C-alpha positions in Angstrom: 0.0 0.0 0.0 1.4 3.4 -0.9 1.8 6.1 1.7 -0.3 9.3 1.5 2.6 11.3 0.1 3.1 8.8 -2.7 -0.6 9.0 -3.6 -0.5 12.8 -3.7 2.7 13.0 -5.8 1.3 10.4 -8.2 -2.0 12.2 -8.7 -2.7 12.9 -12.4 -5.4 14.5 -14.4 -7.7 17.1 -12.7 -6.9 15.6 -9.3 -3.3 16.9 -9.6 -4.6 20.4 -8.9 -6.2 19.3 -5.6 -4.4 19.7 -2.2 -3.3 16.8 0.0 -6.2 16.8 2.5 -8.7 16.4 -0.4 -6.7 13.7 -2.1 -6.2 11.9 1.2 -9.9 11.9 2.0 -11.4 11.1 -1.4 -8.6 9.8 -3.6 -7.4 11.0 -7.0 -9.4 8.3 -8.8 -12.7 9.6 -7.3 -11.9 13.2 -8.1 -10.9 12.4 -11.7 -14.0 10.3 -12.2 -16.3 13.0 -10.8 -14.8 15.8 -12.9 -14.9 13.7 -16.0 -18.6 12.9 -15.6 -20.6 14.3 -18.5 -23.1 15.8 -16.1 -20.6 17.6 -13.9 -20.9 21.1 -15.4 -24.7 20.9 -15.2 -24.3 19.8 -11.5 -22.2 22.8 -10.8 -24.7 25.1 -12.4 -27.6 23.5 -10.5 -25.7 23.8 -7.2 -25.0 27.5 -7.9 -28.7 28.1 -8.7 -29.7 26.3 -5.4 -27.3 28.5 -3.4 -28.8 31.7 -5.0 -32.4 30.5 -4.4 -31.8 29.6 -0.8 -29.6 32.5 0.2 -30.5 33.8 3.6 -30.4 37.5 3.5 -30.7 37.9 7.3 -28.8 41.0 8.3 -28.1 39.6 11.8 -26.9 36.2 10.8 -24.8 37.4 7.8 -22.8 39.6 10.2 -22.4 37.0 12.9 -20.9 34.4 10.6 -20.1 34.4 6.9 -21.8 32.0 4.6 -19.2 29.3 5.1 -19.3 29.8 8.9 -23.1 29.6 9.1 -23.3 26.4 7.1 -20.5 24.6 9.0 -21.9 25.8 12.4 -25.3 24.3 11.6 -23.7 21.1 10.4 -21.8 20.8 13.7 -24.9 21.6 15.7 -26.8 18.8 14.0 -24.0 16.3 14.4 -23.4 17.2 18.1 -27.2 16.8 18.8 -28.0 13.7 16.8 -24.8 11.7 17.1 -22.5 12.9 19.9 -25.3 13.4 22.5 -27.7 10.8 21.0 -30.5 13.4 20.6 -29.8 15.1 24.0 -29.0 18.5 22.6 -25.8 20.6 22.4 -24.4 23.0 24.8 -22.9 26.3 23.9 -19.6 25.3 25.5 -19.3 22.2 23.3 -20.1 24.1 20.1 -17.7 26.9 20.9 -14.9 24.3 21.5 -15.7 22.6 18.1 -15.9 25.8 16.0 -12.6 27.1 17.4 -10.8 23.8 16.9 -12.0 23.7 13.3 -11.3 27.4 12.7 -14.9 28.1 11.7 -15.2 31.2 13.8 -14.4 32.7 17.3 -16.1 31.5 20.5 -17.9 34.8 20.8 -19.4 34.7 17.4 -20.6 31.1 18.0 -22.4 32.3 21.1 -24.0 35.2 19.2 -25.0 32.8 16.4 -26.7 30.4 18.9 -28.6 33.3 20.3 -29.7 34.4 16.8 -30.9 30.8 16.1 -32.9 30.7 19.3 -34.4 34.1 18.5 -35.5 32.8 15.1 -36.8 29.6 16.8 -34.5 27.4 14.9 -33.0 26.2 18.2 -35.0 25.5 21.4 -34.2 24.5 24.9 -34.2 20.8 25.5 -37.0 19.7 27.9 -35.7 19.3 31.4 -32.5 21.1 30.5 -30.7 22.2 33.7 -30.1 25.9 34.5 -26.4 25.3 34.9 -26.0 23.5 31.6 -28.5 24.8 29.0 -28.9 22.2 26.2 -30.3 23.3 22.9 -32.0 21.2 20.2 -32.7 21.9 16.6 -36.4 22.6 15.9 -38.5 21.2 13.1 -38.0 24.5 11.3 -34.2 24.1 11.3 -34.5 20.5 10.1 -36.9 21.5 7.3 -34.6 24.4 6.2 -31.6 22.1 6.2 -33.4 19.4 4.3 -34.6 21.9 1.7 -31.0 23.1 1.3 -29.7 19.6 0.9 -32.5 18.5 -1.4 -31.3 21.2 -3.8 -27.7 19.8 -3.5 -29.1 16.3 -4.1 -30.8 17.6 -7.3 -27.4 18.9 -8.4 -25.8 15.5 -7.6 -28.4 13.8 -9.7 -26.6 15.1 -12.8 -23.6 12.9 -11.6 -25.2 10.0 -9.7 -28.9 9.8 -10.1 -29.4 6.7 -7.9 -27.5 8.2 -5.0 -29.4 11.4 -5.2 -32.8 9.6 -5.3 -31.8 7.5 -2.3 -30.7 10.6 -0.4 -34.0 12.4 -0.8 -35.8 9.4 0.6 -33.6 9.2 3.8 -35.5 9.7 7.0 -34.4 12.4 9.4 -32.7 10.0 11.8 -30.3 8.8 9.0 -29.9 12.1 7.1 -29.2 14.1 10.2 -27.5 11.2 12.1 -24.9 9.1 10.2 -24.8 11.1 7.0 -24.3 14.4 8.8 -21.7 12.8 11.1 -19.8 11.5 8.0 -19.8 15.1 6.6 -18.7 16.6 9.8 -16.0 14.0 10.1 -14.5 15.1 6.8 -13.8 18.5 8.3 -12.5 17.0 11.5 -10.0 15.1 9.4 -8.7 18.2 7.8 -11.0 19.1 5.0 -11.7 22.8 4.5 -14.4 24.3 2.2 -11.9 26.3 0.1 -9.1 23.7 0.1 -9.3 23.2 -3.7 -10.3 26.8 -4.5 -8.5 29.2 -2.2 -8.9 32.0 -4.7 -12.5 32.3 -3.7 -11.9 32.7 0.0 -11.3 36.5 -0.1 -14.7 37.0 -1.7 -16.4 34.5 0.4 -15.4 36.4 3.6 -17.5 39.4 2.4 -21.3 39.6 3.0 -23.0 37.7 0.2 -19.7 37.7 -1.7 -19.7 34.0 -2.7 -23.4 33.8 -3.6 -23.1 36.9 -5.7 -20.2 35.4 -7.5 -21.8 32.1 -8.2 -25.0 33.8 -9.3 -23.0 35.1 -12.3 -22.9 31.6 -13.9 -26.6 31.2 -13.6 -27.4 34.2 -15.8 -27.3 34.5 -19.6 -27.2 38.3 -19.5 -25.0 40.8 -17.6 -26.4 41.8 -14.2 -26.3 45.3 -12.7 -25.0 46.4 -9.3 -28.5 47.5 -8.4 -30.0 44.2 -9.3 -27.6 42.3 -7.1 -28.0 44.8 -4.2 -31.8 44.2 -4.2 -31.5 40.5 -4.5 -29.0 39.9 -1.7 -30.0 42.7 0.6 -26.7 44.6 0.6 -25.7 48.1 -0.4 -24.8 49.0 -4.0 -21.4 50.2 -2.7 -20.8 46.8 -1.2 -21.8 45.0 -4.4 -19.6 47.3 -6.5 -16.7 46.6 -4.2 -17.2 42.8 -4.4 -17.5 42.8 -8.2 -14.5 45.0 -8.6 -12.5 42.6 -6.5 -13.9 39.7 -8.5 -12.8 41.4 -11.7 -9.3 42.0 -10.3 -9.1 38.3 -9.5 -10.3 37.5 -13.1 -13.6 36.0 -12.2 -15.9 38.7 -13.4 -15.9 41.1 -16.4 -17.6 44.5 -16.5 -19.7 45.2 -19.6 -18.9 48.7 -21.0 -21.9 50.9 -21.6 -24.3 48.5 -19.8 -23.1 49.1 -16.2 -23.3 45.4 -15.5 -21.1 42.4 -14.9 -20.9 38.9 -16.3 -18.9 35.8 -15.4 -15.4 35.6 -16.9 -14.1 32.4 -18.5 -11.9 31.8 -15.5 -14.8 31.5 -13.0 -16.3 28.2 -14.1 -13.1 26.2 -13.7 -12.5 27.4 -10.1 -16.2 26.8 -9.2 -15.8 23.3 -10.6 -13.0 22.6 -8.2 -15.0 24.2 -5.3 -18.1 22.2 -5.9 -16.2 19.0 -6.6 -15.1 19.1 -2.9 -18.7 19.6 -1.8 -20.1 16.9 -4.0 -17.5 14.4 -2.9 -18.3 15.2 0.8 -21.9 14.5 0.2 -21.3 11.4 -1.8 -18.9 10.1 0.8 -21.6 10.7 3.5 -24.3 9.0 1.4 -22.2 5.9 1.0 -22.6 5.3 4.7 -26.2 4.5 4.1 -25.6 2.2 1.1 -25.8 -1.6 1.8 -22.4 -3.3 1.5 -21.6 -5.0 -1.8 -22.4 -8.7 -1.8 
């Protein structure tokens, strides 16, 4: 059996551009097979459209954690509740420790995020939770929101692996939010990071609505104006202009002279393909935990 370093150095094809943690977790063969799939470009476009459709424009939550932070924090909350505690809820102290260890956000931001989720009734106090150790549980509203988000991702994955996507949509909550969520969270605990294969996107993703504005460009046939994006994503025109100017400097967007709009540049799709490849592989790895073993 080859060592990890040997596998990394021997990676060929599209996998050669992926960093060691991604290769170690998923393998070069799986990466190359995914990116060579005829349906992969359509899957990326579908995932981008899903992100735009489900974007949460909450002023409070967008400033507590960025898009990446919110999604990872919710994933960890679900895993800590359903798997680590066996459905007995999660404490603020446990979540704070986890997000700091995984470099998701600061402990203070995690506390504020929990308060915002409670205010929005996405988290609730566990019955008989003690006053010294308040335990929180996800509400039906949070589970429904997460399932809707993931169903959109399964619809994108259907362009690559239709049977896996169909099986995923049929999973009951105790499996989807139990073993599957745990498998996804475990990828991050083993060193995976969202922008591992596309670090060029991280600067834009750290800005309010930055990533979703960028991916929205590949879902449009026509240039989009600053005003349109500001209305759609609930941010100021000055902020949108700043994000798009930065995207243009990075080579991901192109301004359209005379129209006052922007469109995706040719360099955007390849980097989004690397970005979504990591996400698809994470989901597919998790879904395999629910597949019966081969006879």
